[in-house]
C-alpha positions in Angstrom: 0.0 0.0 0.0 1.5 3.3 -1.0 1.2 6.5 1.2 -1.7 7.8 -0.9 -3.7 4.6 -0.5 -3.0 4.8 3.3 -4.3 8.4 3.2 -7.5 7.2 1.5 -8.0 4.5 4.0 -7.7 7.1 6.8 -10.3 9.3 5.1 -12.7 6.3 4.8 -12.2 5.4 8.5 -12.5 9.0 9.9 -15.7 10.6 11.3 -14.6 14.2 11.6 -12.1 15.4 9.0 -10.5 18.8 9.2 -8.3 20.4 6.5 -5.9 23.1 7.7 -3.3 25.2 5.8 -0.8 27.9 6.6 -1.3 31.5 7.7 -1.2 34.2 5.0 -3.4 32.2 2.6 -2.2 32.0 -1.0 -3.3 30.3 -4.2 -1.8 26.9 -3.3 -3.1 26.7 0.2 -6.6 27.7 -0.9 -6.5 25.6 -4.0 -5.1 22.4 -2.3 -7.6 22.8 0.5 -10.7 23.2 -1.8 -9.5 20.4 -4.1 -9.0 18.0 -1.3 -12.4 18.9 0.2 -14.2 18.2 -3.0 -12.3 15.0 -3.5 -13.3 13.8 0.0 -16.9 14.7 -0.8 -16.7 12.6 -4.0 -15.6 9.7 -1.8 -18.9 10.1 0.1 -17.3 11.6 3.2 -17.5 15.1 4.6 -14.8 17.5 5.8 -14.4 21.1 7.1 -11.7 23.5 6.1 -10.2 25.6 8.9 -7.7 28.3 8.0 -6.0 30.9 10.2 -7.0 33.9 8.1 -9.0 34.9 5.0 -8.1 34.3 1.4 -6.8 37.4 -0.4 -9.4 39.3 -2.4 -8.0 38.2 -5.8 -9.2 34.6 -5.0 -12.7 35.5 -4.2 -14.0 34.3 -7.6 -13.6 30.9 -6.0 -16.3 29.7 -3.7 -14.5 30.0 -0.4 -17.7 30.0 1.7 -16.9 26.6 3.0 -13.7 27.8 4.7 -13.9 28.6 8.4 -11.5 31.3 9.3 -9.9 31.4 12.8 -9.7 35.2 12.9 -13.4 35.5 12.2 -14.9 32.5 13.9 -12.5 31.4 16.7 -15.1 29.5 18.7 -16.3 27.5 15.7 -12.8 26.7 14.6 -11.8 25.7 18.1 -14.8 23.3 18.4 -14.2 21.9 15.0 -10.5 21.1 15.7 -11.3 19.7 19.1 -13.8 17.2 17.6 -11.5 16.2 14.7 -10.3 12.6 14.5 -8.3 13.3 11.3 -6.5 16.6 10.5 -4.9 17.3 7.1 -1.9 19.7 7.3 -1.6 21.1 3.8 1.2 23.3 2.4 3.1 23.7 5.6 5.9 21.9 7.3 5.7 23.0 10.9 2.9 23.7 13.4 3.9 27.3 13.9 3.0 28.1 10.3 -0.7 28.1 11.2 -0.4 31.0 13.7 -0.3 30.8 17.5 -4.0 30.3 18.1 -4.4 27.3 15.7 -1.0 26.0 16.6 -2.1 25.5 20.2 -5.2 23.6 19.1 -3.3 21.5 16.6 -0.6 20.5 19.1 -3.2 19.7 21.8 -5.3 17.5 19.4 -4.9 13.7 19.8 -6.3 13.2 16.3 -4.4 11.5 13.5 -2.6 14.0 11.3 -1.6 13.8 7.7 0.9 16.3 6.2 0.9 16.9 2.4 3.5 19.5 1.6 6.5 20.5 -0.6 8.6 22.7 1.8 12.0 21.8 3.1 12.6 20.3 6.6 9.2 19.0 7.7 8.6 18.5 11.3 7.9 14.9 12.5 4.5 15.3 14.1 2.0 13.6 11.6 1.0 10.0 11.4 1.5 10.1 7.6 3.9 12.6 5.9 4.0 13.2 2.1 6.8 15.7 1.8 8.0 16.1 -1.8 10.3 19.1 -1.8 11.1 18.9 -5.5 7.4 19.2 -6.4 6.1 22.7 -7.4 3.0 22.8 -5.3 0.9 21.0 -2.7 -2.0 21.2 -5.3 0.1 18.9 -7.6 0.4 16.4 -4.7 -3.4 16.4 -4.2 -3.7 15.3 -7.8 -1.2 12.6 -7.0 -3.4 11.5 -4.1 -6.4 11.3 -6.3 -4.6 9.3 -9.0 -2.3 7.1 -6.8 -5.2 6.1 -4.5 -7.0 4.8 -7.6 -9.7 7.5 -8.0 -8.6 9.4 -11.1 -12.1 8.7 -12.4 -13.5 11.1 -9.7 -11.5 14.0 -10.9 -13.8 16.6 -12.3 -14.0 20.4 -12.9 -15.0 21.2 -9.4 -12.1 19.3 -7.9 -9.6 20.3 -10.6 -10.2 24.1 -10.9 -8.8 25.0 -7.5 -5.9 22.5 -8.0 -5.0 24.1 -11.3 -5.1 27.5 -9.6 -2.7 26.2 -6.9 -0.2 24.9 -9.4 -0.5 28.1 -11.6 0.1 30.5 -8.7 2.9 28.5 -7.0 4.9 28.2 -10.2 4.6 31.9 -11.3 2.4 30.8 -14.2 4.7 27.8 -14.9 7.9 29.9 -15.1 9.7 28.6 -12.0 12.3 25.8 -12.3 10.1 23.6 -9.9 7.9 22.8 -13.0 8.7 19.2 -14.0 7.5 17.1 -16.9 5.1 15.5 -14.4 3.6 18.9 -13.7 2.5 19.2 -17.3 1.2 15.6 -17.3 -1.0 16.5 -14.3 -2.1 19.8 -16.0 -3.2 17.7 -19.0 -5.3 15.5 -16.6 -6.9 18.6 -15.1 -7.8 19.9 -18.6 -9.2 16.5 -19.6 -11.4 16.6 -16.5 -13.0 19.8 -17.7 -10.9 22.6 -16.1 -11.3 25.8 -18.1 -7.7 27.0 -17.8 -8.2 30.2 -19.8 -10.9 31.4 -17.5 -8.7 30.8 -14.4 -5.9 33.0 -16.0 -8.5 35.7 -16.8 -9.9 35.7 -13.3 -6.5 36.0 -11.8 -5.2 38.6 -14.2 -8.2 40.7 -14.9 -9.5 41.6 -11.5 -7.3 44.5 -10.5 -8.8 47.3 -8.5 -7.9 50.9 -9.3 -6.3 51.3 -5.8 -4.2 48.2 -6.3 -2.8 49.4 -9.6 -2.1 52.8 -8.2 -0.3 51.3 -5.2 1.8 49.1 -7.5 2.5 52.1 -9.8 3.6 54.1 -6.8 5.8 51.3 -5.5 7.6 50.9 -8.9 8.0 54.6 -9.6 8.8 55.9 -6.1 10.0 53.0 -3.9 12.0 50.8 -6.2 15.7 50.7 -5.2 18.1 48.7 -7.4 21.5 47.6 -6.1 23.1 47.5 -9.5 26.3 45.9 -8.4 24.4 42.9 -7.0 21.4 42.7 -9.4 19.0 42.9 -6.5 16.0 45.2 -6.1 14.1 46.2 -3.0 10.7 47.8 -2.4 9.7 49.0 1.0 6.2 50.2 1.9 5.2 51.7 5.2 1.7 51.4 6.8 1.0 55.0 5.9 1.8 54.4 2.2 -0.4 51.3 2.2 -3.2 53.2 3.8 -2.9 56.0 1.3 -3.8 53.5 -1.5 -6.5 51.6 0.5 -4.4 48.5 0.7 -6.2 45.2 0.9 -4.6 41.8 1.5 -3.0 40.5 -1.7 -2.5 43.9 -3.3 1.3 43.6 -3.2 1.6 39.9 -3.9 2.7 40.4 -7.5 5.2 43.1 -6.9 8.3 40.9 -6.3 7.7 39.0 -9.5 7.2 42.2 -11.4 10.5 43.6 -10.1 12.2 40.3 -11.0 11.1 40.8 -14.6 13.7 43.6 -14.9 16.4 42.5 -17.3 19.4 41.0 -15.5 17.8 41.0 -12.0 18.8 38.1 -9.8 16.5 38.8 -6.8 13.7 41.0 -5.7 12.7 41.8 -2.1 9.4 43.5 -1.1 8.5 44.3 2.4 5.4 45.9 3.9 4.6 47.2 7.3 1.6 45.4 8.7 0.4 44.6 12.2 3.5 46.2 13.7 6.0 44.1 11.8 7.7 44.1 8.4 6.4 41.2 6.3 9.1 40.3 3.7 8.7 38.5 0.3 11.9 37.2 -1.3 12.0 36.1 -4.9 15.0 35.1 -7.1 16.0 33.3 -10.3 18.2 30.3 -10.8 19.7 27.6 -8.6 22.7 29.8 -7.9 20.6 32.6 -6.3 18.7 31.1 -3.4 16.9 33.5 -1.0 15.7 31.0 1.6 19.0 31.1 3.4 18.9 34.8 3.8 15.3 34.6 5.0 16.0 31.9 7.5 19.3 33.2 8.9 18.3 36.8 9.3 14.5 37.3 9.1 13.0 34.4 11.0 11.6 32.9 7.8 12.4 30.5 5.0 10.7 28.6 2.2 11.8 27.6 -1.2 15.1 28.4 -2.7 13.6 31.0 -5.1 10.5 32.0 -3.2 10.6 32.6 0.6 9.1 34.8 3.3 10.3 36.4 6.4 9.7 39.2 8.9 11.4 41.9 10.8 10.4 43.8 14.0 12.7 46.7 13.1 11.4 49.9 11.5 11.0 50.3 7.8 14.3 52.3 7.6 16.2 49.9 9.9 14.9 46.8 7.9 16.0 48.4 4.6 19.4 49.3 6.0 19.8 45.7 7.3 18.9 44.2 3.9 21.4 46.5 2.2 24.1 45.4 4.6 23.4 41.8 4.0 22.9 41.8 0.2 26.6 41.8 -0.7 27.2 38.6 1.3 24.5 36.7 -0.4 24.7 38.3 -3.9 28.3 39.1 -4.8 29.2 42.1 -6.8 28.1 42.0 -10.4 27.5 44.8 -12.9 24.0 45.0 -14.4 24.2 45.1 -18.2 
């Protein structure tokens, strides 16, 4: 019996299934959660999704009404997790990734736990762990679960649409080097199941608000700093600047990739002041330019080699100065052509 068949057996045996994912929801955490939920339902079982926080606005075209959010319904999420006899841990490798409130509930629960994830260095707390760090997304692993457990015939548009979304967003529209031949094989299966890929691209790309575009324009024209000797660019945005442009969650998510599109750029760093801390997004190109080490060693973060996150409790100016001091160590001098 392979791990995916073991997972299906645990689904069939469970009475109260809960699906969790990491704090700061993104396309892959939302997509893998919804895809797994709909698959479980096709198996004739029921499940509840419990997330630490809301999905960003740009994903609202999906039906996220089935997701219980800890920051909005703490009592309901608490009761749901306490009743669970099977908890899925999707798209995270450590319990602290779900935020302190849900972390306490997760660690206190005696239920069986199943991790399906693609991040480095998974903690050893689940009963079953599927950790494939070379795979581009957790959503791809949910498709593997469906196929390897012998239920590819259940894959349909409802299951496949959020999974396609998760793969799309976690690969930067299939541009990252984490995309494998197997990724495209899985995408073909999703299209064959009825997923309308062109509509997903349109809904992701054509839902900008005026305030989001103005914020991004301001960030690029006024806050972009390029360290030409290192081919690294940084954007910093204070809480006042975000407020000026009516910031909503997700409005700055594409900035790092936009900066990385500058010719010759090796890495892009975007940080925003929120909830009293600086939330930092690191992006880079190529195997020789990892950003996860910088994030983990200096900013209490980590993630993938070319896509990581971190945080700083310093001020905007102090965080910017710290980054500028560290950049030469991690990105040796090189002249931008």
